[in-house]
C-alpha positions in Angstrom: 0.0 0.0 0.0 1.4 3.4 -0.9 2.5 5.5 2.1 0.8 8.6 0.7 -2.8 7.4 0.9 -4.9 5.1 3.1 -6.7 2.3 1.2 -9.8 2.5 3.4 -12.2 5.2 4.3 -13.5 6.0 7.7 -17.2 5.9 8.7 -17.4 9.0 10.8 -19.8 9.9 13.6 -18.9 12.2 16.4 -20.0 9.7 19.1 -17.4 7.2 17.9 -14.5 9.6 17.8 -15.0 12.1 20.6 -14.9 12.0 24.4 -16.8 15.3 24.7 -20.1 13.6 25.7 -18.7 10.6 27.6 -15.3 9.3 28.6 -15.4 5.6 27.7 -12.9 3.2 26.1 -14.7 3.2 22.7 -14.7 7.0 22.5 -11.1 7.3 23.7 -10.0 4.7 21.1 -11.8 6.5 18.3 -10.4 9.9 19.2 -6.9 8.4 19.3 -7.5 6.7 15.9 -8.2 10.1 14.3 -5.0 11.4 15.8 -3.2 8.4 14.5 -4.5 8.9 11.0 -3.1 12.5 11.1 0.3 11.1 12.1 0.3 8.2 9.7 -1.0 10.1 6.6 -0.3 13.8 7.4 -0.7 15.0 3.8 -3.3 12.6 2.4 -6.9 13.6 1.6 -8.7 11.3 4.1 -11.8 9.6 2.6 -14.7 9.4 5.0 -18.3 8.3 4.9 -21.1 9.7 7.0 -24.8 10.5 7.0 -24.0 13.7 5.1 -21.1 15.8 4.0 -21.5 18.1 7.0 -19.8 15.6 9.3 -16.6 16.3 7.2 -16.2 19.7 8.9 -16.0 18.1 12.3 -13.6 15.4 11.1 -11.5 17.9 9.3 -11.2 20.0 12.5 -10.3 17.0 14.5 -7.6 16.0 12.0 -6.2 19.5 11.8 -6.1 19.7 15.6 -3.8 16.7 15.4 -1.5 18.3 12.8 -3.1 16.9 9.6 -2.7 19.0 6.4 -4.5 17.0 3.7 -8.2 17.7 4.1 -11.1 15.2 3.6 -13.2 13.7 0.8 -16.7 12.5 1.3 -17.8 9.0 0.0 -21.6 8.4 -0.4 -22.3 4.9 0.7 -25.8 5.0 -0.6 -24.8 6.1 -4.1 -24.2 4.0 -7.2 -21.1 2.5 -8.8 -17.8 1.5 -7.2 -16.5 3.1 -4.1 -12.8 4.1 -3.8 -11.2 3.2 -1.5 -13.0 -0.1 -1.5 -13.1 -0.7 2.3 -15.0 1.2 5.0 -13.8 1.2 8.6 -16.7 1.3 11.1 -15.9 2.2 14.8 -17.9 -0.8 16.3 -19.4 -4.0 15.0 -20.4 -3.2 11.3 -23.8 -1.7 11.1 -26.3 -4.0 9.5 -28.2 -1.1 7.8 -25.0 -0.1 6.1 -24.5 -3.7 4.9 -28.0 -3.8 3.5 -27.4 -0.4 1.7 -24.2 -1.7 0.3 -25.8 -4.9 -1.0 -28.6 -2.9 -2.7 -25.9 -1.0 -4.5 -23.9 -4.2 -5.3 -22.6 -6.8 -2.9 -19.0 -6.4 -4.0 -19.1 -2.6 -4.1 -16.9 -2.4 -1.0 -16.1 -4.2 2.2 -17.1 -3.1 5.7 -14.8 -3.9 8.7 -15.6 -3.0 12.3 -14.0 -3.5 15.7 -15.0 -5.1 18.9 -15.4 -3.1 22.1 -17.7 -4.2 25.0 -19.1 -7.7 24.3 -21.3 -8.2 27.4 -24.4 -6.2 26.3 -27.3 -7.9 24.7 -27.0 -5.6 21.7 -23.3 -6.4 21.2 -23.9 -10.2 21.5 -26.6 -10.0 18.9 -24.5 -7.9 16.5 -21.4 -10.1 16.6 -23.5 -13.4 16.3 -25.5 -12.3 13.3 -22.4 -11.6 11.3 -22.6 -15.2 10.2 -25.8 -14.4 8.4 -26.8 -12.4 5.4 -26.6 -9.5 4.5 -22.9 -9.8 5.6 -20.4 -11.2 3.1 -17.1 -13.1 3.3 -15.3 -9.9 2.4 -16.6 -8.1 5.5 -14.6 -8.3 8.7 -14.7 -7.9 12.5 -11.5 -6.9 14.0 -11.2 -8.6 17.4 -9.1 -6.4 19.7 -7.8 -9.3 21.8 -7.7 -13.1 21.7 -10.1 -13.0 24.6 -12.6 -11.1 22.4 -12.1 -13.5 19.5 -13.0 -16.4 21.7 -16.2 -14.6 22.9 -17.2 -13.8 19.3 -16.5 -17.3 18.2 -18.6 -18.8 21.0 -21.6 -16.5 20.3 -21.4 -17.3 16.5 -21.1 -21.1 17.2 -24.2 -20.9 19.5 -26.2 -19.2 16.8 -25.0 -21.6 14.1 -26.0 -24.6 16.3 -29.4 -23.2 17.1 -30.2 -22.5 13.4 -29.0 -26.0 12.4 -31.2 -27.6 15.0 -34.3 -25.6 14.5 -34.2 -24.7 10.8 -31.8 -27.3 9.3 -29.5 -24.4 8.2 -26.2 -25.5 6.6 -24.9 -22.4 4.9 -23.4 -19.5 6.9 -21.3 -16.4 6.1 -17.6 -16.6 7.2 -16.5 -13.0 7.9 -12.8 -12.3 8.3 -11.9 -12.0 12.0 -8.3 -11.0 12.7 -6.9 -10.2 16.1 -5.6 -6.6 15.9 -5.2 -4.6 19.1 -6.5 -1.1 19.7 -3.8 1.6 19.3 -2.6 4.5 21.3 -0.6 7.6 20.3 2.5 6.6 22.1 4.5 9.9 21.7 1.7 11.7 23.7 2.6 9.6 26.7 6.3 9.8 26.5 7.7 10.6 30.0 9.8 13.7 30.7 11.6 14.2 34.0 10.8 17.9 34.2 7.1 17.2 33.8 7.3 14.5 36.5 8.9 16.9 39.0 6.2 19.6 38.4 3.4 17.1 38.6 4.6 15.6 41.9 5.0 19.1 43.3 1.4 20.0 42.2 0.1 16.9 44.1 2.3 17.6 47.2 4.3 14.4 46.7 7.8 14.1 48.1 10.6 12.8 45.9 10.6 9.4 47.7 6.8 8.9 47.9 5.9 5.7 46.1 2.7 6.3 44.2 0.3 3.9 42.6 -2.1 5.2 40.0 -5.6 3.9 39.0 -7.1 5.9 36.1 -10.5 5.2 34.6 -14.1 4.8 35.5 -14.7 4.8 39.2 -17.3 2.1 39.2 -16.9 -0.9 41.4 -19.7 -2.8 39.6 -18.7 -2.0 36.1 -14.9 -1.6 35.9 -12.9 -2.9 38.9 -13.8 -3.6 42.5 -11.3 -1.7 44.7 -11.4 -4.0 47.7 -8.5 -6.4 46.7 -6.2 -3.5 46.0 -7.1 -1.6 49.1 -6.4 -4.7 51.2 -3.1 -5.3 49.3 -2.0 -1.7 49.8 -2.8 -1.9 53.5 -0.8 -5.1 53.8 2.1 -3.5 51.9 2.1 -0.4 54.1 2.5 -2.6 57.2 5.1 -4.9 55.7 7.3 -2.1 54.4 6.7 0.3 57.2 5.9 3.0 54.6 2.9 5.2 53.8 2.1 4.3 50.2 0.2 6.8 48.1 -2.7 5.9 45.8 -3.9 8.3 43.2 -7.4 7.6 41.9 -8.1 9.6 38.8 -11.4 9.2 37.1 -15.1 9.9 37.1 -17.7 8.6 39.6 -21.1 7.8 38.0 -22.9 9.3 41.0 -22.5 10.4 44.7 -23.6 7.0 46.1 -20.8 5.2 44.3 -18.3 7.9 45.4 -19.4 7.5 49.0 -19.0 3.7 48.7 -15.4 4.1 47.6 -14.7 6.5 50.4 -16.1 4.2 53.0 -14.0 1.3 51.6 -10.8 3.3 51.6 -11.3 4.4 55.3 -12.1 0.8 56.5 -9.6 -1.2 54.4 -6.6 1.0 53.8 -6.3 3.4 56.7 -2.5 3.4 56.5 -2.3 4.6 52.9 -2.6 8.1 51.6 -5.2 8.6 48.9 -5.3 11.5 46.4 -8.5 12.0 44.3 -8.1 13.6 40.8 -11.2 14.4 38.7 -11.0 12.7 35.4 -12.8 15.7 33.7 -9.9 18.0 34.6 -7.4 17.3 31.8 -4.5 19.2 33.5 -4.8 17.4 36.8 -5.5 14.1 35.1 -2.3 14.4 33.1 -0.4 15.4 36.2 -1.6 12.2 37.9 -0.1 10.2 35.2 3.2 12.1 35.2 3.5 11.8 39.0 2.9 8.1 39.3 5.4 5.3 39.9 3.2 2.3 39.2 -0.1 1.9 37.2 -2.8 -0.3 38.5 -5.8 -1.8 36.7 -7.3 -4.8 38.4 -10.3 -5.2 36.1 -12.7 -7.9 37.1 -15.5 -7.0 34.8 -16.9 -8.8 31.7 -17.4 -5.4 30.0 -13.6 -5.2 29.5 -12.3 -6.7 26.2 -9.0 -4.9 25.6 -8.1 -2.2 28.2 -6.4 0.9 26.8 -5.1 2.4 30.0 -2.5 -0.2 30.8 -1.0 0.2 27.3 -1.1 4.0 27.7 0.7 3.5 31.1 3.4 1.3 29.3 3.9 4.1 26.8 4.4 6.5 29.8 7.1 4.3 31.1 5.2 3.0 34.1 5.3 -0.6 35.3 1.8 -2.0 35.2 0.0 -4.1 37.8 -3.1 -5.7 36.2 -5.4 -8.6 36.6 -4.8 -11.7 34.5 -8.0 -10.8 32.6 -9.2 -10.6 29.0 -7.1 -8.3 26.7 -4.5 -7.7 29.4 -3.3 -11.2 28.6 -2.3 -9.9 25.2 -0.7 -6.6 26.2 1.1 -7.0 29.5 3.9 -9.5 29.7 4.0 -10.9 33.2 7.4 -10.1 34.8 8.5 -8.0 31.8 6.3 -5.0 31.5 4.7 -5.5 34.9 2.7 -8.2 36.6 -0.6 -10.0 35.9 -2.3 -11.1 39.1 -4.1 -14.5 38.9 -7.9 -14.4 38.7 -10.4 -17.1 39.5 -13.9 -17.2 37.9 -17.0 -19.0 39.0 -17.7 -22.2 36.9 -20.1 -22.2 33.9 -23.7 -22.6 34.9 -23.3 -20.4 38.0 -24.6 -17.4 36.1 -27.6 -18.9 34.3 -30.1 -17.4 36.8 -29.0 -13.8 36.7 -28.3 -14.0 32.9 -31.9 -15.1 32.4 -33.2 -12.4 34.6 -31.4 -9.8 32.6 -32.5 -11.3 29.3 -36.1 -11.0 30.5 -35.6 -7.4 31.6 -36.1 -8.3 35.2 -32.7 -6.8 36.1 -30.9 -4.0 34.5 -27.6 -4.3 32.8 -25.6 -2.8 35.6 -26.8 -5.4 38.0 -26.0 -8.2 35.5 -22.4 -7.2 35.1 -22.1 -6.4 38.8 -23.3 -9.9 39.7 -20.7 -11.4 37.3 -18.0 -9.3 38.9 -18.9 -10.8 42.3 -18.1 -14.2 40.8 -14.6 -13.0 39.8 -11.8 -13.1 42.5 -8.3 -11.7 42.3 -5.5 -13.5 44.2 -5.0 -11.1 47.1 -1.8 -12.8 48.4 0.0 -12.6 45.1 -1.3 -9.0 44.7 0.1 -7.9 48.1 3.5 -9.5 47.2 3.7 -7.6 43.9 2.7 -4.3 45.6 5.5 -4.8 48.2 8.1 -5.7 45.5 7.2 -2.6 43.4 7.1 -0.3 46.4 10.6 -1.4 47.6 12.6 -1.6 44.4 13.0 1.5 42.3 15.3 -0.4 39.9 12.6 -3.0 39.3 10.1 -0.3 38.5 12.5 1.3 36.0 13.3 -2.0 34.4 9.6 -2.9 33.9 8.6 0.6 32.9 11.3 0.8 30.2 10.4 -2.6 28.7 6.7 -1.6 28.6 7.6 1.8 26.9 9.5 0.0 24.2 6.7 -2.5 23.6 4.0 0.2 23.5 5.9 2.2 20.9 6.8 -0.8 18.7 3.5 -2.8 18.9 0.6 -0.5 19.9 1.3 3.0 18.4 -1.6 3.9 16.1 0.5 4.2 12.9 1.6 0.6 13.4 -2.0 -0.5 13.9 -3.3 1.5 11.0 -0.8 -0.4 8.7 -2.4 -3.6 10.0 -5.8 -2.2 9.0 -4.5 -1.4 5.6 -3.2 -5.0 5.2 -6.7 -6.2 6.2 -8.3 -3.9 3.6 -6.0 -5.5 0.9 -7.0 -9.0 2.1 -10.7 -8.1 1.9 -10.3 -6.6 -1.6 -8.7 -9.9 -2.8 -11.7 -11.9 -1.5 -14.2 -9.3 -2.9 -12.6 -9.1 -6.4 -12.8 -12.9 -6.7 -16.6 -13.0 -6.1 -19.5 -12.3 -8.4 -21.5 -9.2 -7.7 -25.3 -8.9 -7.3 -27.8 -6.3 -6.2 -29.7 -7.6 -3.3 -32.7 -5.7 -1.9 -33.3 -5.8 1.8 -36.0 -8.2 2.8 -38.9 -6.8 4.8 -38.0 -3.3 3.5 -39.3 -3.4 -0.1 -40.4 -0.7 -2.4 -43.6 0.6 -1.0 -45.2 0.7 -4.5 -44.6 -3.1 -4.6 -45.6 -4.0 -1.1 -48.8 -1.9 -1.2 -49.6 -2.4 -4.9 -53.0 -3.9 -4.1 -54.1 -0.8 -2.3 -55.1 1.4 -5.3 -57.6 1.1 -8.0 -54.9 0.7 -10.6 -51.2 1.2 -11.3 -49.5 3.5 -13.9 -48.3 1.7 -17.0 -45.5 2.9 -19.3 -47.9 2.5 -22.3 -50.5 4.8 -20.8 -51.1 8.2 -22.3 -50.1 11.4 -20.5 -51.8 14.8 -21.2 -50.9 18.3 -20.1 -53.2 20.3 -17.8 -50.9 23.3 -17.3 -49.4 24.1 -20.7 -48.1 27.6 -19.8 -46.7 26.6 -16.4 -48.7 29.1 -14.3 -50.1 26.5 -12.0 -46.7 24.8 -11.6 -45.1 28.0 -10.5 -47.7 28.5 -7.8 -47.6 24.9 -6.5 -43.8 25.0 -6.3 -44.2 27.6 -3.6 -46.5 25.5 -1.4 -45.0 23.4 1.4 -47.8 20.9 1.0 -46.6 20.1 -2.5 -42.8 20.5 -2.5 -41.9 18.8 0.8 -40.6 15.7 -1.0 -38.1 17.4 -3.3 -34.4 16.4 -2.9 -31.4 15.9 -5.2 -31.6 12.1 -5.3 -35.2 10.9 -5.0 -37.2 13.7 -6.6 -35.2 16.7 -7.8 -37.3 19.8 -8.5 -35.5 20.1 -11.8 -36.8 16.7 -12.9 -40.4 17.8 -12.2 -39.8 20.9 -14.3 -38.2 18.9 -17.1 -41.1 16.4 -17.3 -43.6 19.3 -17.2 -41.8 21.1 -19.9 -41.8 18.1 -22.2 -45.4 17.3 -21.5 -46.4 20.9 -22.4 -45.7 20.0 -26.0 -48.7 17.7 -26.1 -50.3 14.4 -25.3 -47.8 11.4 -25.5 -47.1 7.9 -24.2 -45.6 7.8 -20.7 -42.6 5.8 -22.0 -41.9 8.4 -24.7 -42.4 11.3 -22.2 -39.6 10.2 -19.9 -37.3 8.6 -22.5 -33.9 10.3 -22.7 -34.4 12.7 -19.8 -31.3 13.2 -17.6 -31.3 11.5 -14.3 -32.9 8.3 -12.8 -35.8 6.6 -14.5 -37.5 6.3 -11.1 -37.3 10.0 -10.5 -39.0 10.7 -13.9 -41.9 8.5 -13.0 -42.3 10.1 -9.6 -42.1 13.5 -11.2 -45.0 12.6 -13.6 -47.0 11.2 -10.6 -46.4 14.5 -8.8 -47.8 16.4 -11.7 -50.8 14.1 -11.8 -51.4 14.4 -8.1 -51.5 18.1 -8.1 -53.7 18.4 -11.3 -51.0 19.5 -13.7 -51.2 16.4 -15.8 -53.6 13.6 -16.6 -52.9 9.9 -17.4 -55.1 7.2 -18.8 -54.7 3.6 -19.9 
């Protein structure tokens, strides 16, 4: 692939690429991806697709804010003809409505590839499972951000295949491409600088020898990480080392009740430690928390997690990482090299059937469902306490682990590296697509209304009918074009005003067959027919069999 131009376009929606409305992993990853594109292709015109061209201004501003100089080009996914570039990146599981729209245009017009994020919601489970069914094609793809995510996706798809075989005798399924490609980060943005560290520690009133552990992320014990094991381990480490260890908690609490619950747990379980709270919404203080830390901690115990960006960001910042041996962390953190993965024990299969069924029946909300699953997930507290003690006592160990992580984050997880893997995927999908025959496939259960409801009227217009003018001089047309009740359906694609005027102008020459009336007019045949019906509807023309 040429370095100058990406071989895929980006489906752009603000929610998928901005943390302005919410600070979640999906939005953080999307924002960083745009910054990565600006770094990887700084002078290219970035192709994008969206509901309309107006989204391009937001994307262009985001790219330019990251140093991009090349501008943007809109691609109309609902148009006709081939789409270049021939692959479209979607910031989640590929949207089924877009796939249907693509197939109506031509099944091999382009490929859609999306990416996994949270896989525990009922919507996400349905979306990944149904990728084995039409309208998806073998040249569509779902990027799994971790091997753990790939296993979940595979299990969900296997379950659906088995169910359809048993109940419908189904034997043919779609096989989308499902590579494992991690999420990226913009590694240079996290590069540590000693002068920044000194200023950050001073701003948080930290002495030069204070050992500081950082948790950064959502402060939600039911939805991210329960703090109890870490509080217990920190308290044990304070007593074993005879030191007051510092814990920075940087993030956003969902509500006051959860904030109060954290405060009560801290007071009871870790009275010997010092805690510093940093609001995740305050970018300056949040950045200072990262710069001041000695060790990063993310002991996720939640099925919502599939990759985990913050440990990789911490590695890029040169921090040793202390994480649970959980989901995507297994792919990113090398135990004993970049930090430590703490063993996790899960309740056996079958234990969660009752609360899963209650959630599926809307008897319990999603937050309770994932919270109950987290209560069946236990982190090894003894190993955790030993690792906290080791990291607290050994500055050389912290430096060794942090430097190894920084190299790994830069080499393996920097967005330009990941974007090249996306480009390789786009080439792979193109090869599959180009070898397949194309077809236009209408979406079932969403037919042309004039077909579905064709039995409603007295009769249906025929191309051999005769059309006659009722407004030869155009006076009535001019008046009706000013009325909202008549012109509300005009647009550039379905019913252009100019097409109505062109059909009216030709009809003014005299009575003629419908087929002759619309023959040779510029634009779509369907628009010509609608234009004639518009004229008939408002008394400007008459038709008869």
